[in-house]
N, C-alpha and C positions, 0 to 999 in steps of 0.2 A: 504494500500500500504506500502511496505517495500523494502529496497534495497536488491538486489539479491547478490549471491556470486560473480557473474561476475562484478557487479558494485563495490563491496568492493575490489576485486582484482585490478580493474582498478584504484581506488583511491590510493591504496598503490603504484602502479607503477608510477602514476603521482606524488605522493609525493616524491618518490625516485628520479625521474627525476628532480623535482624542487630543491631538496637539492643538487643534482649533479651540476645543472646549477648555483645555488647560490655560490657554492664553487669554480667553475672553471671559470665562466664568471662574472666579476664585474658588467657589464652592462646588465645582463640577466634578469632583473626584467620584462621587457616588454614581453620577450619570455614566462616567467612563466605565466603572466596574459593571454596571448593568448592561452596557453595550457589549463588552467583551464576554460577560457571562452568557448573554443571549446568543452570541456567536458560537461559543463552546457548546451550548445546549443544542443549537441547530446542527452542529457537526455531529454530535452524538446521535441525534435523531436520524441524521442521514446514514450513519453507519448501521444503525439498528434496522433501518428499512431496506438496506442493501442485501441482496442474497449472498450468502457465504459460498465460497468455492467448495466447501465440504458437501454442499447440497447438489453439486454437479456430478454427473456420472459420465465418464469418458471411455469410449471404446475406439481403439485404433487397430487397423489391419493393413499389413503390407505384404506383397508377394515375396517369396523367398529368393527368386532369381530374376534378374533383369538384364537387358542387352545394352551395351554401350551405345550412346547416341539416341536411345529411345527414352520414353517416359514410363515410369512405374507409378500407378495410382496409389496414394495413401488414402484409405477410406476412414473417415472420422465420423463419429456420432456423439453428440453432446446432448445430454438430457438433464432437465432440472427435476430433482426429486420433489421439491417443494416450490410453490409459486410458479414463476416462469423465468425464461432466459432474459438476460439484459437485452435492451434494444440494439446495442452496438457491442460487437466482440471483435478484437483484433488478435490474431494468432501468429506465433512465430515458432519455427522448429530449430532445435539444436541438433546438428548432424555432422557427418564426416565431410571431408573436402571433396569426396568423389560424387557428392550429390548436390544438385542445384534446384531448390524448389522454385516452381513457377506459378504464381509470383512469389517473391521472397516472404511476403506477409499476406495472410488471408483476412479479409474483413467481412464479417457476417452482419447483416441487418435483419433483425427479427421483428416481426409484427407483434403488437401487444398480445400477451397471453400465450405466446409460443413456448411450448414445453420441451421440444426436441428439434434438433437440426442435424441433418445428415449431409455430408459433402464428400467430394473426391478431390484430392489435392495432387496434381501432377508433379512428380519429382524427376528432374532431368538427371540421367545417369551419364557421367562424363568420363570416368576412368574405371579401368578394370580393377577388381579386387573386392574385398568385403567392406561394406560400409554399415553404419549404425545410426539409428535415430535414438537420441538419449533423453530428450526432454521436449515437452510442448509448453510454451509460455503463452499466457492469455492476458490481455489488457481490456478492462471495461470500466466505465464510470459508475460511481455510486448513484444512489437514487436521485439526489439533487445535484450531482455533478461536482461536489466539493473535493472528492478524492478519486484517484485512479487505482483500481484494484489490480494487483499483479500476481495472480495465482499461477502455479505451474504444476504439471504432472510428469512424473518420470515415465519414460518409454524405454522399452528394451526390444527394439525391432531391428533385426539384421537382414541385410540383403546382399546376395552374392552377385556382383556385376561381372558378366562374362562377355566375350566377344559376340558381336551381333551375327547370329546365324538365322535370322528371319527368312532370308531368301531360300535357305535350305528347308526350313520347316513348312513354309507356305507353298512349296512346289515351284517357285519361280525358276530355280536352276534346272530342275527336271524339264520344265516347259521349254527353256532355251536349248536344251540338249536333244529334244525330240527330233528335229530335222536330221541330225547326224545319226541318231540311233535307229529311227524307223524308216530311213530311206526317203524322206520327204524332199531332199535336195534333188535338183535336176540331175538325172543320172547320166546325161551325155556331156557333162563337164569333164574336161581333160584333167587328169591327175587327181580325181576325187578319191581314188583308192587303188591299192594294188593287191589286195587280198581277195581271192575268188569267193563269191557269195553264192551264185546260182546261175543256171541257164534259163533263158526265157526266149520266147518267140520274138524275132526281130520285127520292130514296128517302124513305120515311116517317121522320120525325125530323129531316130537314134543314130549315134556315131557309127559309120560303117566300119571303123577300125575295131569295134567291139565284136564283130562277127567271128564266130568260131567256124572256120571253113571246113575243117575235118569232120566235125560233128554235123554240120549242115549237109555235107555230102552223104554222110552215113544215114541221116534221117530224111534226106531229100526235102528239106525245108530250112529256111533261113533261121539260124539260131544264133543268139548273141550271148556273150559272156557278161554277167553282171558282177561288178566288183564293189568292194566297200573299203572304208578306211581300216588300216591295220590297228590292232589292239595291242595291249601290253607294252605300250611305250613307257618311258621313264620320265617323270616330271619331278623336278626339284624346286621347291619354293625357298628362295634365299632372301632372308629378311635382315635388313640393316637396322640395328637398334641403337645407333649412336645418337649423339645429342641433337643433331639436325632433325632427326625424326620426331623430336619432342615438340616441334612447332605445331600450334593448334590452328586448325581450319574447320570452320563450322562447329566449334565447341569440342571437337575431338582432335587428339594429336594425330600426326601423320602415321605414327606407329600403329595406333588403333585402327585407322582407316585401312592400313596395309594388312593387319591381322584379319579384319572382317573379310576383305577381299580374298585373302589367302585361304581361309576356311571354305569359302564358296568355291574357289578353284579346286581345292582338295576334294570336295564333294562331287564336283563335275567330273574330275579325273576318275574318281571311283565309278561313277555311272558310265563313263566312256570306256571302262575296261583297262585303264592305265594304272601303273604303279606310281604312287605319289610319295615323295620324301620331303623332309623339311630341314632347313639349316638357318641359323642366325649367327650374326657376328656384330661386334662393335669395335672397341679398341683391341680386342683379341678374339680368336675363334670361340664360339660357344657350342651349343648343342647341335649335333647332327643326328637326325632320325632317318634310318635307311628306308628306301622306297618300299612300300607295301601295297598290296592290291585292295581295291574296294573300300568298304567303310571302315576297315581296321585302321587304315592310314588316317582317315578323318578323325577318329577317336584319339589317336596318339597326338596328332597335331593340335587338336582342341585342348587336350589336357596340358600340353606344354605351353601353348600360347596364353593360357589362363594365368600363369605365373611369370610370364615374360615381362621384364622390367627394362625401362630405357636407361642407357648408360649416359653419364654426364661428360664422358671424354670424347675426343674426336675419333671418328671411325678410321680404322686401318684397313683400307680396301685391299692392299697388297697381301697382307697376312691372311685376311679373312677369305678372299677368293682363291688364293693359292691353296689353303687348307681344303676348301671345298673341291677343287680340282683333283686333289690327291684322293678324295673319297670316291670319285666317279671313274669307273672303268668302262662304262657303256655310254654311247651317245645319248644325250638327254636333252630335254627342254628345260632350261634353267631360267626361272622367272625371278628377276632381281628387283626387289623393292629397296630403293635407296634415294638419296637426295644430295644436292650440292648447292653451293652458294653462287659461285662464279666459275669461269673457265679455268682459273688457276687451281681451285680446290678440286676440280673435276678431272685433272690430268691423270692422277693415279687410277681413278675409276675407269676412265676411257682405256687406259693402257691395259689394265687387268681384264676388262671385258673383251678387248680385242684378242688377247691371248686365249681366253676361254672359248671364243667363238670358232677357233680353229678345229675343235673337236666336238663342240656342242652347239645347239641352237639356243641363242640367248635372247630373252625378251626383257628389256629394261622398262620398268614402270615408274613413272614420275607423276607427282600430284601438282596440279596448278593451284596457285594461291589467288583466289578472287580478289582479296584485298590489294594485292600488288597490281592487278589489272585495273582496279578502281583508282589507285594512286597514279598510275600512268596516264589515265584519262580523267583529269579533274573536271568537276562540273562548275568550278568558279575560278576566276583568274586572280592570283595574288603572287607575290614574290615567293612565299613559302611553298605554295601549291606548285608553281612552275619548277622550283628547285627539286621538290620531291618527285615530280613527274619525270624530270630529266634523269634522275638517279634510277627510278623504277624502270624506265624504258631501256636504260643501259643494262640493267640486270636481265631484263627479258630478252634483249638481243644476245647477250652472252649465253643465256639458257638455250635459245634456239640454235645458236652456233654449236653448242655441245651436242644437242640432240641430232643435228644434221651430220655432225662428224661420226656419231655412233651409227647412224643409218648407212653412211658411206662405207663403214667398216663391216657391214653385213649384220649388224645387230638390230633386231626389231625393237621399236620404241612405242610405248603407249603413254601419251601425255594427256591427262584428262582431269576433269573436275572430280573431287572426291565423291559427290553424290552419284556420278555416273561410272565410278570405278568398277564396281562388281559386274555390271552388265557389259561394259566394254571389254573387261578382261575375259569373261566367258565367251563373248563373241570372237575375240581374237584367238582363243584356244580352239574353238570350233573350226575357224578358218585354217589354222595350222594343221589340225588333224585331217581336214578335208583335202588339203593340198599335199598331204604326206611329206611335210617338211622336216619331221623329226627323224 
């Protein structure tokens, strides 16, 4: 409990009246005592008529697991055992740094006579790990507004924040993979596959080079060979967890965006019949998970990514990628999630990726920063805005130069906005399989 602005204002007014009475009326001491006594009595009556926090019943419910970048609803129910709820309630949560309530404070307006209020409070999940809600603080005014009541209730609600696998659970990845799995792609595209699938009667419009002349002569009918993409390829997801990957885009770090996309790719690789492995590095090599087929690979990668933490040191691309190359004895699709600031810091990255591309197919994945794009194209003209725009455009030019150099070295590049990362990555994987480039 603390005095409200109304009570402070009232005290100042009474103090001014008391001084005035003391200066003008020599025998006004009794009047001053009566004024202050009335004020104290009014305050006591206000407290007696204000509902106590002990008469409130609070119920809170929170899901046990949530995805990074998503919202988890906190369901609250406040009920007055006696009388009714205050007309105005302001609530705030005490929570871990991984959670961001939206909004930060909830304000409830209750109609006269309201005894119960139920609500859902969205909690933004920003970092992987376990977070906790420890306390709910409430503020409301007394009956006549002289005091602000500040009760609080302890909460013991835990939530495990894991990488976002919503595209896996809702079938989005499987839907993207259907054209490759079920033969919905145009079958007369060159290079769509080299593994024999079946024989079928030749139809007008099919590629004449698919005709099996020996079997056609034997069957005295035009027969074509139908092929499909080979399976059991090897995919290695290579994750840079250095300090540059800690930059936040759309309230998530680049590392979390990369982990979310990596899990979706691992699931797609399992559906596509490929073996998927995982490797991460920062200032030194970290965990290597050997390629496994199917959903077993997804489970191993998911468990490891749940505890993967970002390093504060600079990434050592030479040591990390050299160690990865020593683990690989078979040609693989190596998907590298990493970052760089300028062309100078990217020299070692380019050099080591060019060495790896001699034996493997490398896909380099970079994330665009929309804030940098906005700075490069300011909506107002000022000296500060122009200076920032020049610097931002210089960074963007160097970034484009690095990506162009990688492509000229035969390295595939995917440079996209984080919200389009998963869909773009799966589409690129499907194209690579369809073209038999692994």
